[in-house]
N, C-alpha and C positions, 0 to 999 in steps of 0.2 A: 445518638446512642452508640457507644463503642461495641465492637464485636471482638470476642476472643478468637485468636488465630485457629484454635482447635474446634471452634463451633462449626456445625454444618453450614454450607452455603445457603443463602436465602432461596426459598422455593419460588419458582416462576422465573428465575434468571435464565434458565435454558429449557428448551423443549426436549422431550424424552427420547425421540427417535430420529436419527439422522443417518444418511448413507455414509459408510466409512470411505475414506480416500487416503491413499498414501503413495509416496514415491518409493518403489522397491529397488530400482537400480538406476544409476546415472553414469553415462559414459561421456567423457569430455576429450576433445582434441583441440589443442591450440587456443584455449580460451584464456585470455590475459596471461598470467604467468603459469598456468596449468597446462603443460604440454600434453599430458595424457593421464587419464584416470578412469578406472572402471570400479565403481563402488556399489555395494549392496547395503541397504539401510534397514534399520528397525522401523516397524510401523509406529513406534512411540517416540522415543527421544534419541537424537543423534547429536554428538558433541564433537566440535573441532577445536583443538588447542594448538597454540603456537604463538611465536612473537609477532608483533605488528609487521605488516608487509610480507608475510610468508604465503598468503593466499587463502586464508580462512574466509574472508569476506567475498573473495572471488568465487569460492565454492557455493556460498549461499546465493550469490548473484546469478550463478548458472541455473540454480533451481528457480529463482525468480524469473529468469529469461524464458524458461519453458512455459511459464504461466501467462506472461504478458507480451511475449514476442519482442522484448527489449530489455536492456540492462537497467537496473535500478540506479546504477552509479554513473553510467556514461551513455548519453543518448546517441553518440556517433558510433554506429555499428562497427565501422572499420577499425576503430581504435580499441575494440574488444578482442581483435585477433592478436595472438602472440606476435611481438614486434617484428620478428624476422621470418614469419611464415606468411603464406598466401591465402590460407583459408582457416576456418574454424568449424567445428561440428559439436552439437549437443544432442544427446539422445536420452530420453527418460521413459522408463517403463513404470506405469502406474496401475494400482488397483483402485477401481472406482465403482462402488456399489456392487462388488462381486464380479465386475467385468475388467479385463485387462485393456489398458489404453496405452499405445505406444506413440510418443511424440518425437519427431525428428526435426532438427534445424541445421541448415548448413549455409555458410556465407563465404564467398570468395571476394577478394578485394576488387573494387570497381564493378561488382556485379550485384544483381538483385538477391535478396535474402529469400530462402526457401523454407517454408514451414509445412510439415505434414503431420496428419493424425491418422494412425493406422495405415500408413503408406499412401494416403490420399492428400494431395497438396491443396491448401486453402486458396480460394480465389481472392479472398480479402483476409488480411491478418485479423481484422476486427471480429471475424466470425469465430476466432479461437477464444477470444476474451470471455471469461466466465466458465469455461469448461473445467479448469483446474483452479478453483479459487484459492487465493493465497494472501496472507497478511505478513508484512515484514515490520519489525521494530528495530531501528538502528540509530546510531548517533546522528545520521542525517535528518532524523525527525525533528531535531532541534530547530531546523529552519521553519517549521510550522509556527513556532512561537516568535523566533527572532527576526525572520525575514518578512517580505511584503505579502500582499494579498494573493499574488500569483500562486504561492506555495499552498495556501489554504484552499484555493479553488481546485488546484491539482489533486489535493486530498479528496475533496468531494467528487470530482469527476472520475478519478480512478476507482473510487469506491462504488459509485452508482453504476458505472459502466460494467462492472462485474456481474450485475444481476438484471440490468435493463438494456437490451440491445438497441432499442429505439433512442434511448438517451444519448448513446455514443454517436449514432448517425445524426441526430439533431445538433449535437455539439459540433461535429465536423462541418455541418451545413451552416450553422450560425457563424462559426469562425471564418468560413469562406465569404459569407456575405459581409461580415465586419471588415475583412481584409480589403474587399472591393470598395466598400464605402470609404475606408481610410485612404485608399488610392485616389478615389474621386475627389475627396476634399483637399488633397494635396495638389491636384491638377489645376492648371490655369483656368480652364473653362468649366464652369459649374453647370451640370445637367440635372435639373431638379426632377425630371421625369424618371431618369434612371435611379436617382436617389430614392424616389418613392418606391420603386420596385425592390431595391436592396433593403430599405427599411421595413417594408412589408415582410420580407423573408426573416429579418432579424426579429420582428415581433412574433411571427409564427413559431420559429424554432426557440427563441428566447423564452417565450411564455411556457413552453413545455419544460424547458430546463429549469426555469424558476419554480414551477409547480413540483417537479421531482426533487429539487434541492430542499424546498420547504417541507415536503412530506418526509424526506429522509431525516432532516434534523429533528422534526417532531417525534419520530419514532426511535431515533438513535439516542436521544438524550437520556431516557430512563436507563438504557444499557450503560452508557458512559457514567452516569451518576452512581449506579450500583457498583461498577467495577472500581471507581475511584474510592468509594467508601471502604471497600474491601482492602485494597492495596494500602491506603493511607490509614486504615483503622479508624476512619471517621474523624481524622484530625483537621481536615481542611474542607471548606465548602467551595465548590467550583461551579463555573457556568460556561455555556457555549451558546452564542447567539448568532443567528444568521442575519446579515444585512444586505439589502438589495435595492436598487433604484425602482424595481418593479413593486416594491412595497408602498411607494408613494401614491398619493391619491390621483395624480395626473397619469392617465394611461400611457403606456410605454411608447406607443406610436406618436402621441402628442409631445412627449419628452424629446424624442429624436428630432421632430420638426422644429421644436422650440429652440434647440441648441445648434441647429445647422450653422447659423452665422458665426457663433462663437467657435464651433469646431473647425470652421474654415480658417479662422485666425490662428487657433492653437495648432491645428494640423493633425488631429486625431479625434476619434469618437469618445466623448466624455460620459455618455449614458449607455447603460446596458448591463447585461448579466456578466460581461467580461470585467466588470468593476465590483462584483459581489465580494463579500468578505465574511469571515467568522470572527467574532469577538471572543477571545479566550480569557476567562477571568478566574480569579481566586479571591474569595472574600469580597466580591463586588468590584474589584480593581483589576486592571490588566495584569495578567500573570507575567507578561514580558517585563513589566516595570518592578514588580515586587517579589517574584518567585525566586527561591534559591535554586541551585543546581539540582538538588534532590527533589524539590517540589515540582520543578519543571519536568524532570524525568518521570516522576510519578504521574503527572498529568498526561504526558504523552503515552506512557505505557497503558494507562487506563483507556485512553482514546483508541489505541490500537486493539486492545483486548475486546473493547466494545465493538469495534469494526469486525473482529473475528466472529463474535456472537451474532451480530446483525446479519452478516453474510450467510452464516450457517442457517439462520431462520428463514432468510429469503430464498436460498437455493436448496435447502434440505440436505446439504453436503458439508461435512466438516472441512474447512479450509486447512491448508498446510500453514504452519506458523514458523517464521524465521526470527530468531532472536540474535542479533549481531552485537555482541559486546555491550549488553544492557545493564549488567549488575554493578558497574562502576558508579560511584556517587550515591548508591542506595544503602541505607542501613540494613543490618541483618534481619530486622523484623519485617521490613518491606520485601526483601528477597524471599523470606520464608513464606509470606503470604502469596507472592507470585507463584512459587513452587507448589503451594497447596492447590492453586488453581490448575496448574499444568498437569499435575499427577492424576487429576480426576479424569474419568472416562469421557467426560463431556468434551474434553479437548482431544484432538487426534495427534497427527504426526508433528513433531517439533524438532527444529534444527537450531542448535545453540553454538555460538563461537565465543571463546574467551582466551585471554592471554595467559592466565594463571591456572595451570593444571591442578595444583593442590587446592586452590579455591573452588574450582569447578567440581573436582572429585568430592570435596566436602559437601557441596550443594547437592550433588547427585546421590550421595549416600543417604541423604535425608528425603529424597524425592519419592522413594518407594516404587520407582518405575523400572521397567526394562530399559536398557540404554546401550548404545554403542559409542565408544570413544575412539577418535581418530587424531593422529598427530599430523600437522601440516608444516612443512619446512621447504622453503624455496620452491613452492608449487608442487611438491611431491607429497602425496597423501598416503598415510600408513595407518591401518587399523591397529589400535593398542589393546583393546579389551572389549569384551561383551559381558554384560551383567543381566542375568535373568532373575526375576523376583518370583 
């Protein structure tokens, strides 16, 4: 059944009460092409306009960095420092449930990264994950459909780690045991007793990860289906199915033992949760094979909006939402339905980047929200206007 864009959103899609959270101020020194910036933001919508390569995505990436202790675009920390500088610094002042939270990060070349919350440094960066929940929608999301299973596992892992601390520690422990097993099966001398120990660790940690991934998909699917129906106006039927070796009837421990000989020949571990995948479908067929650019983008936007809603319900806090150049390839009706979602109080702070100021201004005029508009040129950020509704 189709829904008119003006109709109220379905009841039950969101819970009614959540702690507000937003980034009130961001200070940047020597992050990528942004040498210096000190910016105050709206609690609702903040927009960055400028040509490609000017630094819009870098600004959003700085916000992402403060939530995840790493860049969304470049995993090598030293490459995020402005090319002719020796250090970088990011500072964010947040309002979280009525309490101010200050996050500081600094990094010098060839030195350890330092991350602090309210002036107290973390012993482990993983302790920070989940404090400032965030969801990003960007062109890089296309890899979830077009690339291999690694990308889809990273999606699940990054998602679940924001609300389950044990999951992240189990994932790190599993990967360590897997790495040691792979090193063992590449060695000339086979040590079955040591393999027994490593495989027992893989079973222990992998079983927890499998259970959490299974539970996540089961509870995530209704959110995803609902958002896709809204954005597509019910024009496409989509699916998302979790696949894992641990779904087989043969216990995981026995699978590992049964494949030892073959793994020694091949040179790596062929069974385990490191091979898990998500089947992304439209109309019962792989969307990678049949989806148009607009359909793929709609699928991914619905996936990420569902991620936002799921995280909000898990943690009781509205995540920050980053939209990096997402309106390209979408028709006006789908853009309108996305904005209908964003302007509602159920969503919190949103950051948007776009290359076309006239296009973005037109979109914002119909949003009905307060917003700030910034121009970004060669890494220099200038506030253009503020609109209060």
